[in-house]
N, C-alpha and C positions, 0 to 999 in steps of 0.2 A: 911389502914395498907399495909403493902408491901405484893408483892408476888411475887412469881419467876417463871418464864414461861420457861421449858428447853425443848427443843424440838430436835428429833433426825431425820436426815435426813434419806430420802429413798436410797439407791445406786445409783449412778450415777446422782444425784441430780442438778449438776451443770449447766446444760442449762439451767432447770426450774427455778433454784434459780435465774441466773442471767435475767433472762426475768421477773420475779414477783419482782424484786429487788428495781426498783423505788418507786412502790407502797406501798412495806414494809417497807422502810426507811421512807417513808411519814408519816407512822402511828406513826413510832417512834419520828420521830420529833416532832409531835405533842405532844406526852407526854413529850418531852423535854421542849418544848416549854410552858407546861402549868405548868413545875416545880414537874412533876410526876416521871422522870425517875430517876432512880439510876445507872443504867447501862444497854448496851446490845454490845451486839457483837455476832460473829459466833465462832466455833470451829473447826479449821485447819484440814484436815484430816489426815495432817501430821505435824512433828513438826517444823513446820515454821511458819511466820505470812503469808508470800505470797505463798499459797500451789499450784497456777497453777492449772494445769490439775487433781491435785489428789481431788482440791473442799473441801468440808466442810462436817463434821459430823453431825453439828448440831447448835443451837443457846442457848443464856441465854438471857433473859429479867429478869429484876428485876426493879419493877416499883409499884407506888402506885393506888391502887384502892379502890372504897367503899366498895367491899365485894370481896369474893372468888367466886359469880356467877359473878360478874361484870368483874374480871380477867379473868374468863373460858369464858367469851361471847367475851370477846376482843381478845383472842388467837384464838377462833374458827373462827373468821371473819379475820384472817392474810391472806394475798395475798400468803404467801407460804402456806398455809395450802390448801385453794383454788387450788393453780397451781400444789399441790402433791407434794410439796418439802418435807413434813414432814411426818413420817411416824406412829410417835409418839409424842404426846405431854402432858406435866404433868404440873399442875398448882397447887403450896401451897403457904402457907403462908410464910413468909420470916420475919424473927426479925434479925436486923442488928444491930452488936455487934462492929465491929471494921470497918474501922477507925471512 
C-alpha cells in the first residue's frame, strides 16, 4: 500500500538539512530503485523552487510499504529526523486516484 510521509522542519533547519541531505537522498534513491517511490520532495519556505537562504518548511514522500508500521519505521530512521531537521513527521495511508 502507499503511504504519505509528511514532515515539517524546525525553524532555521537549512544548515542541518544540507548536512544530512546526501544520506537522506540515498534512502530515497533506494526506494526509487526498488520501484516503490511515487514522489518525493521538499516544500520551499517561500514561493519559488529555489528558496536560497529561506530554506524549506518540510518534505513530502509518497511510497509503497508493506504496512503502516513499516512506513513509520522507515520515516523514523530518516537522516533528517536523526539530524533534528524535522519538528514533526506524520505517516498515513495514501490512496492514489490521479493520474
